[in-house]
N, C-alpha and C positions, 0 to 999 in steps of 0.2 A: 277867225282865230278865237272864237268864243265871245260871249256877250260883254266881257270886261276888257277886251283888247283896247289898249290906248287910254283906259280910264282906271280909276282906283276901284278895288273890289272891297265892298263893305258888308256884303251878305255872306251867309254861311253857304258852304258847298259840301256835297257828299264826297263825305270823304270819297343735176345735171351738172357736174361742175361745168358751168358755162360762163363765158364772159358775157354779161348781160348787155349785149350790144345789138343794134337794130337790124331786124329782117324786114322790118317794115321798110297835089297840087294846087277862081271861085266862079260859080255860076252867077248868072244875072239875078237881080232881086225880084222876088215875087211881090205881088200887090198885098196891101194890108187887108187882112181878113175883116169882114164886117162884124166886129165884135164890140162896138161901142161908138158913142158920138165923139166928134173932134173936141179937143179941149186943151187944157194947160197941164204943166208938169205936176207930178203928184207928190214929190218928196222934197228934201232939202234943196233949196234953190241953188243953182250954180254947180259946176263940176266939183268932184271931190277934191279935197285938199292935196296939192302937190302932184296930182295925177291927171289933170284936166287936159282937154284937147288943145289948149293954148300952148302946151309943151310938146305937141306932137312932132314938130320939126326937129327940136333939140333931141327928143327921144329917138327919133328915127336915125339921126346922125350918130347918136351914142351907141346904138346897137348894130350899126353897120347897114341899115336899110336905106334904100333910095327913098327920098321924100316923095317921089312920084310913083312909088309902087302901090298901085291901086288894087282893088279886090279881084281884078281879072288878070293880074300880072304876077309873074314869078318874082319872089324875093331872093336876091342873090347876095350871099355874104361877101365880105371883103376878102382880098387875096390872102390875108393872114389867118383866115378862119380855118380851124381844125375841124375835120368832119368826124362824126362818130357813127357807129352802126347800132342803133337802139334795138333791143330785143322786142318781141311781141309783148303785149300787155298781159303777161302771165307771171304772177308772183314778183313783180318788179318793185324795187325801191328806187325812187327818184328824188329830186330836189324841189323844194317849194319856196317861192318868194312871196306868196300871198298877193298883196296889192302894191308892193313897193320893191321894184327891182333896181332901185337907185344906185346901190353900191355893188350890185351883182355883175360879175364878168364871166365870160366863158373860160377864162384861165382858171378861175376858181372851180368851175364845174369839171374841168379837165383834171384838176388837182385831186378831187375826190372821186373821180372816175364815174360821175353821174352820166346817165344816158337818157333820162326822162326829166322834164321840167314842167312844173305846174304854177299857175297864178290865177287870180280872179280879176274880173273887169267890172267896175261899178257902172251899171247900165245908165245911170243918170248922166255919165260923161258923154254919152252919145248925143245928147241934146245940142243942137247947133253945130254938130260936127259932120264933116264930109266923110266919105268912105276912106279917103287918103288919111284924114286926121285920125280916124278910128284905128286904121292899120298902123299909124305911127304913134299911137298912144304908148306910154311906157310899158304897160302890161302886155297888150296884144302885140306891140312891136317886138318885144323881147321874145315872145313865143313864136311869132312868125320867123324871126331870124333863127331861133333855135331849130325850128322845123327845117329850114333851108340848110342847116348844118348837119342834119341827120338825126337830131334828137326826137324822141317821142314827146308829145306835148299834150297837156291837160289844161283846158280853160274852163273855169267856173264863172257863170253869169250871176253877178250879185245884184239882186233887186232889194233895195234898202227902204224899209218902211217902219223904222223905229219912231219917226216923228210924225207920221201920217198913217191913216188907216190903209189896210190892204185894199187894193182896187176891187170894185164890184162891177159886174157886167153892166154896160151902158153908161158908166161914169166917165168923166173926163180923164180921171187917173188911169182907168182901164185902157182907154185909147192911147194915152201917152206911153204906157208900158209896152203895148204891142207895136207902136211906132218905133220905139227904141229897138225892139227885137228885130224888126224888119231892116233896120240900118246896120245892125251888127252881124246878122247871119251871112250876108253875102261876103263879108270880109273874112270870116273865120271858117265857114262850112267847107269841108273838103280840104282845109288847110291844117287845122289841128286834128290830132288823132282822137281825142276824147273831148266832148263838150258836156259839161255838167249844168243842168238846168236848175238854177238856184245855188247859192253859196251856203248859207246857214239860215234857212227860212224860218225856223222856230226860234231864232235869236234876232234876226233882222226884221222884226215885226213887233207890234204891240201885243202884250199878253192877251188882251181881250179879243184879238183877231186870230188867235191860234186855234181855230176850229174849222168848220166846213168852208168858211170864207177863204181861208188860206189854201185849203185843198183845191177848191174850184179854180182859184187864180192860177196856181202852178200846174194843175192838170191841163188847163186851156193853153198855157204857155207851151207845155210839152207837146200837146197835139199840134200846135202851129209849127214847132220846130220839126216834128216828125214829117208833117206835110211838106215843109220847105225842103227837107232833105230828099224826100221822094220825088218832088217836082224837079229837082236839080241833079238827081242821080249822084248825090254827094256821099257815096258809100264809104269813103275813107273814114269819115267821122263817126265814131260810136257815141251813143247817147246814154247818159246816166242821169238819175234824179239826184238833186243836191243833198247836202250833208245833213244827217241827223245828229243832234247833240244830246247830252244828258240822258243817255240810255242806261246809265249806271245809277239813276235815281228813279226808283219805282213810282214816286209821286208825279213824275213828269212823263211817264209812259201814257200818253193821252189817246183818246179816240182818233184825233187828227193824225197822230203819228202812225197808228194802226191803219188808217185809211191810206196814208202815204205808201205804206208797204203793199197794200192791196192793189193800188194803182200800178206800182212797179211790177208786181207779180202778173197782173192782168194785161199789161201793155206789151205786146210782143216786140215792138220796135225799141223798147228800153232795155239796155244791156244789163242794168243793175242799179245799185244805189251807193252813195258816198256816205261815209261816217267820219266824225271828228272826235275821237276819244281823247279828250283832255282830262287827265285823271288825277285823283287824290291818292290813289293806291294802285300799284301795277296790276293786281288781279282784277280790278274793276273793268278792264277791257273786255273780259269774257262776257259781260252783260250786253255789250254792243253786238257781239257775234251771235249770241243766243237770240236776240231780238230780230236780227235780219236774216238769220239762217233757219231758225226752227219754226214750226207751226204751219198752219194752212197758208198764211200770208208771207212765209219766208221766200227767199229767192228761188226761182225756178232752177231746174237742173242745168239749163243753158245760160244762166245768169252768173255774174260775178259782182264783187264789191270793190270800191275804192276806199282808201283811207288817206285822203289828201292832206289831213292834218292829224297829228297825234302827239301827245307829250305827257309829262308828269307835272305840268305847270301848277296844278292845284296842290300837289304835294309840296313843291318848292314854296308856294305861298304860305302853307302852314308853318314853315320854318323861318320866315323872314324876321320874326322877333326873337328867335333863339340867340343866345350870346354866341359870339364867334368862338370857335374851338380854341381850347387852351394851347394846343399844339401850334396852331396858326398864329395866335397872339404871341407865343414865345419867339417864333421865328421872325415875326414882323411886329415889333413892339408898338409901332405907330397905330396898330389896329386894336390894341388892348382896350377892353371896356366897351367895345362896340357890339351892336347887334348885327345880324347877317345883312339886313337891308341897308344899314349904314355903310358896311364894307362895299356892297355892290354899288351904292350911290357914289361912293368915293372913287370907284373904278371907272365910272362914266365920265368921259371927257367933257369938261365944261368949255363949250365953244365960245363963251364970252370972254375967256382969258387966252393968253398966248401960251400958257404952260400946258403941256400934255400931261394930263392926270391919269391916263390909262395905265393899267398894270403891265408889267413885263410878262412875257409868256410864262416864265417860271413862277411868278407870283400867282398868276391866274391858275396854273396847273396845281400849285400847292393849295390854294384856297379850296378848290374842288376836292382834291385828294384828302384834305384834312377836315372836311366838313362831313360828319357822320351821316347826315340825312341825304347827302349826295353820294357818298362812297357806297352806302348800302344799297343804292339803286343804280349803280353805274353800268349795269349791263342791260338797262331798260330797252335801248334801241334795238339791240340784237334780239333780246327775248321777245319783244312785241312783234317784230317783223317775222320771226320764226313762228310765233303763234298765228299770225295772219296767214302765213304760207301753209301751215299745217291743215288749214281748212280746205285747201285745194280750190278755194273760191276767190282768192285775191287776184285782182287784175293789176292795179298799181297802188302802192302806198308812196306818199311823198313826205319828206321831212324838212323842217325849216333850215334853210341854207345859210342865211345871213341876218344879223341884227339890223334893225332899221330905226328911223327917228321915233316912231310912235312907242316903241318898246322902252326907250330911254328918257323920254321927256317927263319931267316932274315925277321922278322916281321916289316912292314912299314905302312905308311898311305895309300898305294895303294894296299896292299895285301889283298885278300879276307879273311875276318875273320871267317873261318870255325870253329875256336875255340869256337865261341859263340853258335854253334849248338849242340855240343856233350852232351850226357847224363852224361858221366864221364869225368873229367877234370884233368888228372894226371899231365899235364904240367903247369897248372895255379893255382891249388888249392892243398893245403897240404892234405895228406891222412887223412881219418877219423879214429876215435878210433876203428872202426871195421876192420881196415886194408884195406878197399877198397879205391879207389881213391876218391878225392874230387868230388863234384857233381854239376851239374846244376839242382838245386832242382825244378825249374819251369818246365823244360821238363820232369824230372823223374816222378814227381807227375802225370803229364798228361799221360805219357807213361803207367804207372801202371794202372791208371784209365781206359784207353782205352783197356786194356786186359780183362776187366770185362764187357764190353758193346758190 
């Protein structure tokens, strides 16, 4: 979700009528390739916060999986599961939970008529985990259950190296990374529809490593994934290379990113590339498309792209210190004299108290409608998806489906306001009479409409 997800941002940024429903089963594990010496873990010790394998049993029960559903077994949803028929990955708009499906339910997906679902899995969580525990992790468990219900599924493999150097051939960290890969592939290959190698490689790394070292690491990962798929005839799963960020900033169009595209272009088993256009202005999304589609290293004629994350979060960030609109302050006098970020902070439920501080649906609707910076960009979801589709190269785009803990913790004037992107708003809006979380009705209406075009 970008380099400042979950933390404060202090630096500057650049500015067919079809029902899209599905027409669309793991092999044994292969041995670890001889790619380095045995060693210890390479990144932050322990599983990622709130998503580790210790929660696998609880997560499996929560999403309706059998705790004993292993990598060679079918996952059967509960009797109350509604099935969908997902369309093939051609111009699809799906839902994205990133790394936290904690508050996501299939009832919500049905409400917005989603037929595809995307999330990422932190690869360090595979350490010390059995195949059953990986299958029951919150992220993979949710996607496997979705697949069993008929949804199209996209899984991004997140290799996190912000705190440690990118692994180099022969190092302990290199061996650890490939051991993790060998544990995850039998669980997901031929189960998920699309596997993305890398989440945000040029963010989830140290700046000094974003050169040939990064390219070599991810190219070798991709080659192992391709070999595994071939060895196990896992033809259901299409392979993409992970997401490119900051393509709207010419100073960050590096030699390594160009090499990334050359590898995508030259590797026949790779179906395409993922992009994450988190923008400061709607028109900046064109820079992403130009980079991946044009020139000698653009996508081949038989390739497509994913956009598993996209938003105007950096535009919203630019307006957090604006005064709240006079119209909103008039209708809600308690908000007079506040800046936008203070209003948003006030809407976030303080779980340390018993009082529910979330906005009513009407107040949330009014806040968005009366904020000129939001109102003037309130067709972004529709406009951007239509732009993606107009290239005739879009496979699947996915949009943020629900707010989560990281978005709302320690909210300040410099924290990226991801909470303004989500379809469902359980942290800032009281639940509806139908029992579902409060909504961003602007985005939900567009999301539903885009399922029918």
